[in-house]
C-alpha positions as CSV (number, residue, x, y, z in Angstrom):
1,M,96.4,92.8,61.9
2,E,95.0,95.0,59.1
3,S,91.2,95.3,58.5
4,V,89.7,92.0,57.5
5,V,86.2,90.9,56.5
6,V,85.6,87.2,57.3
7,A,82.9,85.0,55.8
8,C,81.9,81.7,57.5
9,M,79.9,79.4,55.3
10,Q,77.2,77.1,56.6
11,P,76.3,74.7,53.8
12,R,74.3,71.5,53.8
13,L,76.0,68.3,52.9
14,T,74.5,67.1,49.6
15,I,75.4,64.2,47.3
16,L,76.2,65.6,43.9
17,A,76.8,64.0,40.5
18,S,79.7,66.2,39.3
19,H,82.3,68.7,40.5
20,E,80.6,71.3,38.4
21,E,77.5,71.0,40.5
22,F,79.6,71.6,43.6
23,N,81.2,74.7,42.1
24,A,77.8,76.1,41.2
25,L,76.6,75.6,44.7
26,A,79.7,77.0,46.3
27,R,79.5,80.1,44.1
28,R,76.1,80.9,45.4
29,F,77.5,81.2,48.9
30,M,80.6,83.1,47.8
31,R,78.7,85.7,45.8
32,Q,77.0,86.7,49.0
33,S,80.3,87.1,50.9
34,Q,81.9,88.8,48.0
35,A,79.2,91.5,48.0
36,K,80.3,92.4,51.6
37,G,84.0,92.4,50.6
38,A,85.2,89.2,52.3
39,T,89.0,88.8,52.4
40,L,88.9,85.5,54.3
41,T,86.4,82.8,53.4
42,I,85.9,79.6,55.5
43,F,84.2,76.4,54.6
44,P,83.4,73.9,57.3
45,E,84.9,70.5,58.2
46,L,84.2,67.7,55.7
47,T,82.9,70.1,53.0
48,G,85.2,68.2,50.7
49,L,83.1,65.0,51.1
50,M,80.9,66.6,48.4
51,L,83.7,66.1,45.9
52,A,83.9,62.4,46.5
53,P,80.6,61.1,45.0
54,P,81.4,62.1,41.4
55,L,84.4,59.8,41.6
56,I,82.3,56.8,42.6
57,S,80.9,54.3,40.0
58,G,77.7,55.2,38.4
59,F,75.1,52.7,39.7
60,R,76.3,52.9,43.3
61,L,76.3,56.7,43.0
62,G,72.7,56.6,41.8
63,M,71.6,54.7,44.9
64,I,73.5,57.1,47.2
65,R,72.0,60.2,45.5
66,R,68.5,58.8,45.8
67,A,69.0,58.0,49.4
68,D,70.3,61.6,49.9
69,R,67.2,63.1,48.3
70,G,65.0,61.3,50.9
71,R,67.0,63.0,53.7
72,Q,67.0,66.6,52.5
73,P,64.6,69.2,53.9
74,G,61.3,69.3,52.1
75,A,61.4,65.6,51.0
76,G,57.9,64.2,50.6
77,F,56.6,60.9,51.8
78,V,57.4,59.1,48.6
79,A,60.9,60.6,48.4
80,R,61.6,59.5,52.0
81,R,60.4,56.0,51.4
82,L,62.4,55.6,48.1
83,G,65.4,57.1,49.9
84,R,65.2,54.4,52.6
85,V,65.1,51.7,50.0
86,A,68.0,53.2,48.1
87,N,70.0,53.6,51.3
88,T,69.5,49.9,52.0
89,T,70.5,49.0,48.5
90,A,73.6,51.2,48.7
91,D,74.6,49.5,51.9
92,V,74.2,46.1,50.4
93,L,76.3,47.2,47.4
94,G,79.2,48.3,49.6
95,G,78.4,50.4,52.6
96,G,76.8,53.5,51.0
97,L,78.9,56.7,50.9
98,A,81.1,55.6,53.8
99,G,82.1,52.3,52.1
100,S,82.5,54.0,48.7
101,L,84.7,56.7,50.2
102,A,86.9,54.0,51.9
103,R,87.4,52.3,48.6
104,L,88.2,55.6,46.9
105,L,90.8,56.4,49.4
106,R,92.5,53.0,49.0
107,K,92.4,53.0,45.2
108,D,92.5,56.6,44.0
109,S,93.2,59.1,46.7
110,E,95.2,61.2,44.4
111,A,92.1,62.0,42.3
112,L,90.2,63.2,45.3
113,R,93.2,65.3,46.4
114,D,93.5,66.8,43.0
115,A,89.8,67.6,42.9
116,T,90.0,69.3,46.3
117,L,93.0,71.5,45.3
118,A,91.6,72.4,41.9
119,T,88.1,73.2,43.2
120,F,88.9,75.3,46.3
121,G,92.0,76.9,44.7
122,G,89.8,77.9,41.7
123,L,87.1,79.5,44.1
124,A,89.8,81.5,46.0
125,R,91.2,82.8,42.7
126,E,87.8,83.6,41.1
127,F,86.6,85.6,44.2
128,S,90.0,87.0,45.2
129,T,89.8,85.8,48.8
130,A,92.0,83.8,51.0
131,L,90.2,80.5,51.7
132,V,90.1,77.7,54.2
133,G,88.7,74.8,52.1
134,G,86.9,73.0,54.9
135,S,88.4,69.6,55.3
136,Q,88.4,66.2,53.6
137,Y,89.7,62.7,54.4
138,L,92.8,62.4,52.2
139,C,95.8,60.0,52.1
140,D,99.0,61.6,53.2
141,G,101.6,61.0,50.5
142,E,104.6,60.7,52.9
143,T,103.1,58.3,55.5
144,G,100.4,56.5,53.5
145,T,97.9,57.2,56.2
146,V,94.5,58.9,56.0
147,R,94.2,62.3,57.6
148,N,91.3,64.7,58.2
149,R,93.0,67.6,56.3
150,A,92.1,71.2,55.6
151,Y,94.0,73.1,52.8
152,V,94.4,76.8,53.0
153,F,94.7,79.0,49.9
154,D,95.8,82.6,49.3
155,A,93.7,85.0,47.2
156,G,95.5,83.9,44.1
157,G,94.4,80.3,44.5
158,E,97.8,79.0,45.5
159,V,98.1,76.5,48.3
160,M,99.6,78.0,51.5
161,G,99.7,74.7,53.3
162,Y,97.4,72.5,55.2
163,Q,96.3,71.6,58.8
164,D,95.5,68.1,59.9
165,K,93.1,67.3,62.7
166,L,95.1,66.4,65.8
167,N,92.3,65.0,68.1
168,L,90.0,62.7,66.3
169,A,86.4,62.0,67.4
170,P,85.9,58.3,68.5
171,E,84.1,57.4,65.3
172,E,86.9,58.9,63.1
173,K,89.5,56.6,64.4
174,A,88.4,53.9,62.0
175,W,89.0,56.3,59.1
176,A,92.1,58.3,59.9
177,V,95.1,58.9,62.1
178,P,95.8,62.1,64.0
179,G,98.0,64.9,62.6
180,T,101.3,65.8,64.2
181,D,101.8,69.6,63.6
182,L,100.1,72.9,64.1
183,G,100.6,75.5,61.4
184,V,100.3,79.3,61.2
185,F,99.2,80.9,57.9
186,Q,100.5,84.4,57.1
187,M,97.8,86.2,55.2
188,K,98.1,89.7,53.8
189,F,96.0,91.1,56.7
190,G,97.7,89.1,59.5
191,R,98.2,85.6,60.9
192,V,95.5,82.8,61.0
193,G,95.5,79.5,62.8
194,V,93.1,76.6,62.0
195,L,91.6,74.1,64.4
196,I,89.5,71.2,63.1
197,G,86.5,70.0,65.1
198,Q,87.3,69.0,68.7
199,D,90.9,70.4,68.5
200,V,89.3,73.5,70.0
201,L,88.6,71.7,73.2
202,Y,92.3,71.7,74.0
203,P,93.4,75.2,75.2
204,E,97.1,74.3,74.7
205,L,96.6,74.3,70.9
206,A,95.0,77.8,70.8
207,R,97.7,79.1,73.2
208,L,100.5,77.7,70.9
209,L,98.9,79.6,68.0
210,S,98.5,82.7,70.0
211,V,102.2,82.9,71.0
212,Q,102.9,82.9,67.3
213,D,101.0,86.2,66.9
214,V,97.9,84.6,65.5
215,D,94.9,87.0,65.7
216,V,92.2,84.8,64.2
217,L,91.4,81.3,65.3
218,V,89.5,79.5,62.6
219,N,87.4,76.4,63.8
220,V,85.9,74.3,61.0
221,L,83.3,71.8,62.3
222,A,81.1,68.9,61.3
223,V,79.3,68.0,64.5
224,S,76.4,65.5,65.1
225,G,73.7,66.9,67.3
226,A,73.0,70.2,69.0
227,A,74.6,69.4,72.3
228,E,78.1,68.7,70.8
229,A,77.7,71.7,68.5
230,N,77.0,74.0,71.4
231,L,79.9,72.5,73.4
232,L,82.4,73.2,70.6
233,R,81.3,76.7,69.9
234,S,81.4,77.6,73.6
235,A,84.9,76.2,73.7
236,L,85.9,78.5,70.8
237,A,84.4,81.5,72.6
238,I,86.6,80.7,75.7
239,R,89.7,80.3,73.5
240,A,89.0,83.7,72.0
241,E,88.6,85.2,75.5
242,E,91.6,83.7,77.2
243,N,94.0,84.5,74.3
244,E,92.4,87.8,73.4
245,V,91.9,86.9,69.7
246,F,89.0,86.5,67.3
247,G,87.3,83.3,66.6
248,A,85.5,82.1,63.4
249,A,83.3,79.0,63.6
250,S,82.0,77.4,60.4
251,F,79.6,74.5,60.7
252,L,78.5,71.8,58.2
253,L,74.8,70.9,58.1
254,G,72.9,67.9,56.9
255,P,72.9,64.0,57.0
256,N,75.8,62.2,58.6
257,Y,76.5,59.5,56.1
258,L,79.8,58.3,57.6
259,D,78.6,56.8,60.9
260,D,74.8,57.3,60.7
261,R,74.6,59.4,63.9
262,E,72.5,62.5,64.3
263,D,72.5,65.1,61.5
264,Y,75.3,67.7,61.4
265,C,74.2,71.0,62.8
266,G,75.7,74.2,64.4
267,Q,75.4,77.9,64.4
268,S,78.3,79.5,62.6
269,A,79.6,82.7,64.1
270,L,82.3,85.4,64.4
271,L,83.4,85.6,68.1
272,A,85.6,88.0,70.1
273,P,86.5,88.8,73.7
274,V,83.2,89.8,75.4
275,M,84.2,93.4,75.9
276,L,84.3,93.8,72.1
277,S,80.7,92.6,71.5
278,E,77.7,94.8,71.7
279,K,75.7,92.5,74.0
280,R,78.8,91.5,76.1
281,D,78.4,87.9,75.1
282,G,81.4,87.5,72.8
283,V,79.3,87.2,69.7
284,L,80.0,89.7,66.9
285,L,77.7,88.0,64.3
286,Q,76.1,84.6,64.1
287,A,73.8,82.5,61.8
288,G,70.1,82.8,62.5
289,S,69.7,79.1,62.9
290,A,71.8,76.0,63.6
291,R,70.0,74.0,60.9
292,A,69.5,76.4,58.0
293,E,72.1,77.3,55.4
294,S,73.7,80.7,56.0
295,V,76.6,82.9,55.2
296,V,78.0,84.9,58.2
297,T,80.1,87.8,57.0
298,G,81.5,90.7,59.0
299,A,84.5,92.9,59.7
300,L,86.7,92.2,62.7
301,P,87.5,95.2,64.8
302,A,91.3,94.9,64.9
303,E,92.0,98.3,66.5
304,A,89.6,97.6,69.4
305,L,91.3,94.2,70.0
306,Y,94.7,95.8,70.3
307,T,93.4,98.4,72.6
308,L,91.9,95.7,74.8
309,R,95.2,93.9,75.0
310,Q,97.0,97.1,76.1
311,S,94.5,98.6,78.5
312,G,92.0,95.9,79.5
313,R,91.7,95.0,83.2
314,M,92.5,91.3,82.8
315,R,95.8,91.6,80.9
316,L,95.7,88.0,80.0
317,R,98.5,88.2,77.4
318,R,100.8,90.2,79.6
319,E,100.4,88.6,83.0
320,M,100.5,84.9,84.2
321,N,101.6,83.6,87.5
322,L,102.1,79.8,87.7
323,G,104.1,80.0,91.0
324,N,106.3,76.9,91.1
325,L,104.2,74.9,88.8
326,G,105.8,75.7,85.4
327,P,108.1,72.7,85.5
328,V,105.2,70.4,86.5
329,L,103.3,71.4,83.3
330,A,106.5,71.1,81.3
331,E,107.0,67.5,82.5
332,M,103.4,66.7,81.7
333,Y,103.6,68.1,78.2
334,E,107.0,66.7,77.4
335,R,105.8,63.2,78.3
336,G,102.5,63.8,76.4
337,L,100.4,62.7,79.3
338,T,96.6,63.0,79.4
339,I,94.8,64.2,82.5
340,E,94.1,60.7,83.6
341,Q,97.7,59.6,83.0
342,A,99.0,62.6,84.9
343,I,96.8,61.7,87.8
344,E,98.1,58.1,87.7
345,H,101.7,59.3,87.7
346,R,101.0,61.9,90.4
347,I,102.6,64.6,88.2
348,A,101.0,67.4,90.3
349,A,101.3,65.7,93.7
350,P,101.7,68.3,96.5
351,E,105.1,66.9,97.5
352,K,106.3,67.1,93.9
353,A,105.1,70.7,93.4
354,A,106.7,71.7,96.7
355,S,110.1,70.3,95.6
356,V,110.2,72.5,92.5
357,P,112.8,75.3,93.0
358,A,111.4,78.8,92.9
359,P,112.3,80.9,89.8
360,L,115.4,83.0,90.1
361,E,114.8,86.7,90.9
362,S,117.8,87.9,89.0
363,A,118.4,87.9,85.3
364,E,121.8,86.2,86.0
365,S,122.6,82.8,87.5
366,P,124.5,82.7,90.9
367,A,127.7,82.0,88.9
368,G,127.2,85.2,87.0
369,E,126.4,83.6,83.8
370,A,123.6,85.2,81.7
371,M,120.3,83.4,81.8
372,P,118.7,82.4,78.5
373,P,116.8,85.3,77.1
374,T,113.0,85.2,77.3
375,L,110.8,85.8,74.3
376,P,110.1,89.5,74.0
377,V,106.4,90.6,74.3
378,P,106.0,93.4,71.7
379,E,104.3,96.5,72.9
380,T,102.6,96.7,69.5
381,P,102.0,93.9,66.9
382,P,104.5,94.4,64.1
383,W,101.8,95.1,61.5
384,V,100.1,97.8,63.6
385,E,101.3,101.4,63.9
386,A,101.7,102.7,67.5
387,D,99.4,105.6,67.0
388,E,96.5,103.2,66.3
389,L,96.4,102.2,70.0
390,T,94.4,104.2,72.6
391,A,95.9,102.9,75.8
392,S,94.3,105.7,77.8
393,E,90.8,104.3,77.3
394,A,89.6,102.2,80.2
395,E,87.7,99.9,77.9
396,P,87.7,99.4,74.1
397,P,84.7,100.7,72.3
398,A,81.8,98.3,71.9
399,M,81.0,97.0,68.4
400,P,78.1,98.7,66.5
401,A,74.9,96.7,66.1
402,P,75.7,93.7,63.8
403,E,74.2,93.4,60.4
404,A,71.6,90.8,59.9
405,T,73.0,87.5,58.9
406,A,72.4,86.5,55.3
407,A,70.6,83.2,54.8
408,V,71.1,81.4,51.6
409,E,68.0,81.6,49.5
410,P,66.4,78.2,48.8
411,D,67.0,76.8,45.4
412,D,65.9,73.5,43.8
413,A,69.5,72.8,42.8
414,W,70.4,72.3,46.4
415,T,68.0,69.5,47.0
416,A,67.9,68.0,43.6
């Protein structure tokens, strides 16, 4: 991986009257990351929801916006009271934002998809940065089902592909169906994988990305409440450690209008294996608060990462002993069993594990036939020159003291 500067946006969900308003707000964030030379910009899960209200009918939108003003930081007593009245009215008219979004997805999902591609593609092109456009509930053209989908754009604004959320939160299952595939995005600086929300809780997904030479795991999140936010960020830190990759977490803030749970919150961050962080906590940079808008921008120390992979004591990418248990895992994954289902089927019962034959010592079968080749483990990633590695060092150098995280300056436009 070449040198890369990553920017994690931490915006507040706001009900807007037009797509131009969203563009203006997004540019305020991106100007800050551009000043630090960001080459990869990440918006959080469900950022695209802010593109839906302008497509909703006028009177209903007015009620939703008034309700939103009453829930924004700094709202006075009168604004909060009027907001509660407006929220009740919007619910009576058709379920507030959640109901309006459901109707929009049924009747005009193409308009929402077009707005998403045009808006985020335009931002990537304007600021010359690869961009993960958060995510949005969109109707899949092939299956006719709704997915929680994040589009990825190159620095020219062209769509590189998309990633669907694979493991939906319980409240999402009324909205969408799970995705089916896990993609890798080849950027100019290296490979990137995207995990949406609680997909990060499943180590198998991060491992599948890592065996495809991904160096940056992007996790876009919209999480209700501090407990869940802390859980998911901690999971990303573990994924970064066990796969020896970088992690980038981008959280959405603000009211949760879809299921009326706690507000969205979370502390966006750039993460790495603990040996690469100054405080040995795995944090390269992080937002100053889990509830204030911020932009977290920093360079990822690629050379130090490759040194760790070659000379670190743990050798997590080069050593793994499963004993006789590889076929047991293979059976579990081939059948798509959860932990509870595997317990019920006694997949890892002692007698079953003991009956699995030991792996052959030789590279040839007893009959003399060549065994299938194993995937080679490159000594050096293909985009790194060999002389960049310093395998003689016992430990990679620690990161310098991180720059202060930039917080977005308050602006009346954000809470209008």
